[in-house]
N, C-alpha and C positions, 0 to 999 in steps of 0.2 A: 504493500500500500504506500502511496506517495501523497504527501500533504499538498493542499491547495497552494500554500506559500512556496513550496519547492517548485511546483508546476509553474507558477507565475514567474519565479526567479529564472528558471531555465528558458522559458519563452521570452523573457525580457532580453536575453543575451543575443537575440536576433538583431538588436539595435546597438549601433556603435557606442553611443553614450553609456549604455548600461554595461557593455563589455569593458570599456575603459574604467568605469567606476568599480566593477567587480574584479578586474584584472584576470579575466578568464574567458574562454570561448568554448563553443560546442562543436563536436565532430560526430557524424552519423555514418553508420554502415560498417559491417564487419571488417572488410579489407582495410578501409581507412583507419578505423579505430585501432585495430591490432598492429597496423604498420606504425602508427604514432606511438603506441605503447612500447615499441622497440627503440624509440629515439630518446634523446635527452629531455624531451618535454616532460613536465611534471603533471601527472594525472591527478584529478581530484575525486571524481566519482564516476562509476560506470553503471548504466541502466540497461537491462536486457530482458527480452521476453523469453518465454520457456524454450523456444527453439534455438535461441542463442545463448541461453544461460549456461549450458554445459561447457561450451567452448570458452565462454568468458571466465568461468571459474577455473577451468583447467589451465588457462593462461595467466591467471591472476598472480601477481607478485607484489604489487605495491599500490593496489587500488581497491576500494570498497565496491563490491558488486551488489546491485539492488535489483531484485526480480520485479518486473512489471507485467501487467496484462497488456494485450494488444490495444485495448481502448486507452489505457494510461499512456502507452507509448505514442499514440496518436495525439494526445493532449500536449506532450512536451516537444514533439517534433516540429520543425519549421518547414517540412516538406509535405507536399500533397500525398505522396506515397511513402509513409514512414518506414524506416528500416527496422530491424529487430534489435538494434543495439545503438546506444548513444553514450558519449563520454564527455566530461568537462575537463579541460586542461588549463593550466595557468599560462598566461601570456608571458613569454620570456622577456627579460630586459636585454636590449641590444648592447653588444659590446662596443667599446669606443672605437671610432674609425679614424685612420690616419692615411693621408695620401701616400705617405712613405711606404705603406704596406700594400699599395695597389699593384696587383699583378694580373695579367690577362685582361679580358674585357669585362666590363660591368655595364648593365643596362640602366638607363635613366628614363623613367616614364613620366611624360608630361600630360596629366589630365586623363589618364585611362580610367574611365568611370564604370565600365561594365565589370562586375565581379567575376564573371566567367572568363572574360579576357585576361584579367589580372591573374587569376588562378592558372590559366593555361600558360601564361608567360613565366610564372614561377616554376611550373612543372618543366617547361622547356629549358629554362636556365639551369635547373638541377641536372637535366640530361646532359647538357654541355659543360658541366662543371663550373658554372658561374655561381659564386657563393653570395653575392650581394646585389641587390637591386635598389636603386634610389628612386623614390616617388615624390611627385609634387603633392601638396596638401589636398588637391582636388581629385586625386586618384581614389579609386574604390579602396575600402578597408580590407586588409589582408585576412582579417578574422570574420568577415561577413560569411554566413553559412554557405552561400553559393560559391564563394571564392575558396573557402576551406575545402569544399567538395572537389572543386576543379583542380586543386593542387595535387590531389592524390597522395598526400603525405609529404610532398616536397617542401612545404612551408617549414618543416622541422630542420631542413638542411640549407635553406636559402634565407639569408637575412634580408628583410625588406625594411628600408629606412625611409621615413617621411621627412623631407627637407625643404627648405626654401630654395628652389632651383636656381634663381639668378645668383644668390649668394654662394651656393654650392659650386656652380659652374665657374663663377669668378675665382674661387679658391683653386679650382682645377687648373684654370688658366695660369694663375700665379705659380702653380707647381709644375707647369709645362706638361700637363697631361693632355694628349690629343683628345678632342671631343668631336665625334661624328654625329651628324643629324640626318635622319631619313626624310627625303623629299621626293616628289614626283619628278622634279627637274634636276636632281643631283647627278653626280658622276656615277657611271655604271659600277655597281658594287663589285662585279666580277672582274673588272679591268683596272680599277684604281688601286694605288698602293694603300695598304692598311697597316697600322701600327700594331705591335704585339700587345702592348699595355695601353688601354684606351677606355673611354666612356662612349657609349652609343645611345643617343637620345631618340626615343620613339614617341611620336605625337599621339594625340587623342583620336578617338574613333571618328569624330566629325570635323575637327578643326586642325588636326595636324599639330606641328610644333608651334608654340606661341611665339609671336614676333619678338617679344622681349628677350628670348633666349638666343636668337640668331647671332647677335654680336659675340657670343661666347663659343661659337662653333668653329672648329678648325677646318672642317670640310663637310660639304653636303654630299650625301650618297643616295643612290636610288636603285631599286630593284627593277631591272628592265622587264618590260612586257614582251611577249612573243606573238607575232613577229614584232621586232623592235619598233617602237613608235605607236603601237596599237593602244588607243586610249578609249576604247568602247566602254571599259569598266572604269569607274571613278578611282578606285584604289583597292589594295589588299586589306584584309582584316589585320588589325594590329598584332594579334596573336600569331597569325601566319607569317607576317613580315618579320616579327622578332625571331621566329624559328629559322627563317632563311638567312637573316643577318648573322645569327649566332653560328649557324653551320658554316658559313663562308669564313668568318673570322677564325673559327676553330680549324678549318681546313688549311688555312695559311699559317697557323701557329707552328712554331718550332717544336720538335719532339722534346 
């Protein structure tokens, strides 16, 4: 049995303000929850229905497991089709960042507002060994339930920092860090020279990169359409674009 107060608390975590206040977030689904339990994230409580209770208890090492009915799980889930397992985790504190430690490429997201897109980008970054993503304040929240789901556990391995982008990119310029920006009219990604250690700015779904950030860019790059010059489509999805850019930078990276 779960109390009304607990139900209200868990449901409130669907909102950014309440997540920040409580310092925790929710993950749903067996694969996601058990993957996160294997990471350094700190679990708080785990809720499971009968069909997932056995696997939850067998894998329990550091978390309290509470049995729920299917109806109770529906009441705490933020999804239309609730899973059979839900867990709360503490939001970790980000470690201090220094440009001196910057190695390889890092993504910078300017106003990416769709939680699904952000989650996909985090998952893509994890695949390509990118450990840090820098986001503007306008970006979706990493711990939004839809974003958590889309990361497929990658949020435990990729640090997402929310920064003031003009200030951050200004500091990057002072530290002589190359900053690339993705544009429709930029240099061909596959033909231009790319630095080994760099920042790559990806613009928002509808507006692209903000004009105020352009002075901080070292080079504008573009993913060419095929046949080259074909502009029937307005642009690529930012998640897809991020994957292509990451793949090309990694392809060029020294072993």
